[in-house]
C-alpha positions in Angstrom: 8.9 -12.3 -2.5 6.1 -14.8 -1.9 3.5 -15.3 0.6 4.6 -18.1 2.6 6.5 -16.8 5.3 5.2 -16.3 8.8 4.5 -12.4 9.0 3.2 -10.1 11.9 2.5 -6.2 12.0 2.1 -4.9 15.5 1.3 -1.7 16.7 1.7 -0.6 20.2 0.1 3.0 21.4 1.0 4.4 18.1 0.5 8.2 18.5 1.3 10.9 16.0 1.5 14.8 16.7 2.2 17.5 14.6 3.6 20.6 16.5 1.3 20.5 19.4 -1.8 18.9 17.5 -2.4 15.4 18.3 -3.5 13.7 15.0 -4.1 10.3 16.8 -3.1 8.5 19.7 -2.9 5.0 21.2 -3.6 2.9 17.9 -3.1 -0.7 18.6 -3.3 -3.7 16.5 -1.8 -6.9 15.5 -2.2 -8.2 12.0 -1.1 -11.6 10.8 -1.3 -13.6 7.4 -4.8 -13.6 6.0 -5.5 -10.2 7.8 -7.4 -7.1 6.0 -8.3 -4.1 7.8 -9.6 -0.8 6.7 -8.3 2.6 8.3 -11.3 4.8 8.4 -12.3 8.2 10.1 -13.2 11.7 9.1 -11.2 14.0 7.0 -8.0 15.0 9.0 -8.2 12.0 11.5 -4.9 10.8 10.1 -5.5 7.6 7.9 -3.0 8.7 5.3 -0.5 9.5 8.0 -1.1 6.4 9.7 -0.5 4.4 6.7 2.6 6.3 5.7 4.1 5.4 9.3 3.1 2.0 8.5 5.1 2.3 5.2 8.0 3.7 6.9 7.7 7.0 5.2 6.7 9.0 8.5 7.8 8.4 12.2 5.4 8.3 15.1 5.7 10.6 17.8 5.6 7.8 20.3 4.5 4.1 20.8 5.9 1.2 18.7 5.5 -0.4 15.3 7.1 -3.8 14.8 7.2 -6.1 11.7 8.3 -9.8 12.3 9.1 -12.4 9.9 9.3 -16.1 11.1 9.4 -14.8 14.5 12.3 -12.5 14.1 11.9 -8.6 14.0 12.7 -6.9 10.7 14.9 -4.3 10.8 13.6 -0.7 10.4 16.0 -0.2 7.2 14.6 -3.3 5.3 11.0 -2.8 6.1 10.4 -1.5 2.7 11.3 -4.7 1.1 8.0 -6.3 2.8 5.8 -3.6 1.9 4.0 -2.5 -1.2 2.2 1.0 -1.0 -0.3 2.9 -3.3 -0.8 6.3 -2.4 -2.6 9.3 -4.5 0.8 11.3 -3.8 3.4 9.1 -5.5 5.4 10.6 -8.1 5.7 9.0 -11.6 7.9 10.3 -14.5 5.9 11.7 -17.2 8.8 11.8 -19.6 9.2 7.8 -19.6 6.9 5.0 -20.6 4.8 2.9 -18.4 7.3 0.1 -18.8 10.2 2.4 -18.3 8.7 3.7 -15.1 8.5 0.3 -13.6 12.1 -0.5 -14.8 13.2 2.5 -12.7 11.4 1.5 -9.7 12.9 -2.0 -9.8 16.6 -0.5 -10.1 15.8 1.8 -7.2 14.4 -1.2 -5.1 17.1 -3.7 -6.2 14.6 -5.8 -7.5 16.2 -9.0 -9.3 14.7 -10.4 -12.4 12.0 -8.7 -14.3 8.4 -9.1 -13.8 7.2 -5.8 -14.9 5.5 -7.5 -17.9 3.2 -9.6 -15.5 2.2 -6.7 -13.3 1.3 -4.9 -16.2 -0.8 -7.4 -17.6 -2.3 -7.8 -14.0 -3.3 -4.1 -14.1 -4.6 -4.0 -17.4 -1.7 -1.7 -18.9 0.3 -4.1 -20.9 -0.9 -3.0 -24.2 0.0 0.6 -23.3 3.4 0.0 -22.0 5.3 1.6 -24.4 3.3 4.9 -24.2 4.7 7.8 -22.5 3.4 8.6 -19.4 2.3 12.2 -20.1 -0.4 10.7 -22.4 -1.8 8.3 -19.6 -5.4 9.3 -18.3 -5.6 10.0 -14.3 -7.0 6.3 -14.3 -3.9 4.8 -16.1 -1.6 6.5 -13.8 -3.3 5.3 -10.9 -3.3 1.8 -12.3 0.6 2.1 -12.7 0.9 3.2 -9.2 -0.8 -0.2 -8.1 1.6 -2.0 -10.6 4.6 -0.3 -8.6 3.2 -1.5 -5.4 3.1 -5.2 -6.4 6.4 -5.2 -8.4 8.3 -6.9 -5.8 5.6 -9.3 -4.6 5.5 -7.8 -0.9 4.0 -9.5 2.2 1.9 -6.4 3.0 0.0 -4.1 0.7 -0.9 -0.8 1.9 -3.8 1.0 -0.2 -4.5 4.7 0.3 -7.7 5.6 -1.4 -6.9 3.1 -4.1 -9.8 3.4 -6.4 -9.7 7.2 -6.8 -10.0 8.0 -10.3 -10.5 4.5 -11.7 -13.4 3.4 -13.9 -15.5 0.2 -13.4 -12.7 -2.0 -14.9 -10.0 -0.4 -12.7 -12.1 -0.9 -9.6 -12.3 -4.6 -10.5 -8.6 -4.6 -11.0 -8.1 -3.3 -7.4 -10.7 -5.7 -6.3 -9.0 -9.0 -7.7 -5.5 -7.7 -6.3 -6.9 -6.9 -2.7 -8.8 -10.2 -2.8 -5.5 -12.1 -3.7 -3.6 -10.3 -0.7 -6.2 -11.1 2.0 -6.0 -14.8 1.2 -2.4 -15.2 2.4 -0.9 -11.9 3.2 -1.8 -8.8 5.2 -4.1 -6.2 3.2 -4.5 -2.3 4.6 -6.8 0.1 3.2 -7.0 3.8 4.4 -10.6 4.8 3.1 -13.8 6.5 3.5 -15.3 4.9 0.4 -17.8 2.1 1.5 -16.8 -0.2 -1.4 -12.9 -0.2 -0.5 -14.0 -0.7 3.2 -16.1 -3.8 2.3 -12.9 -5.3 0.7 -11.5 -5.8 4.4 -12.6 -7.9 7.4 -11.8 -5.5 9.9 -11.7 -1.7 10.7 -9.8 0.8 12.6 -11.8 4.0 12.9 -9.4 6.8 14.0 -12.4 8.9 15.4 -13.4 5.8 17.8 -10.1 5.1 19.5 
């Protein structure tokens, strides 16, 4: 997609409730190019829930979440084109290779062209691209999830506990990708990890709203 378009993500009084329990309420922010924010808070404060709402995988109970590209509001049904999402809960296909998993993701997303080799090199899995996922370690699977998230070169990168299961080399991969995104796009990390938090320039603490 590239990172040159003028992008803005705006949340106005975002609130999420499950049954009668309020997970968080009245979350407000405005993020533009070169923005990076860590979503923090105690376990159960709603970090993963909020990032899933931003990813358009969950719907808020009230409030608004709007994405603008070059001043025009992006339709909800195509928001996914602008966003890359890394989560511990993403499903991978053990019966396919790493490269095949990325090709499946490309087909599902309707991505034209094939930059899977490029992203596999970026996450350090190129030499293992033809191995079945069932023999990947947990850290290698996490790297592949990161490759998924940047496959379509999104404007907004959402990371939910991105360095979980990673060794030092894997953490360095996350650092490099996060650093690249905050230079000219939008980076959002849901975390309680001090290092992951340090990758961002601002913070939304869900326990202090």
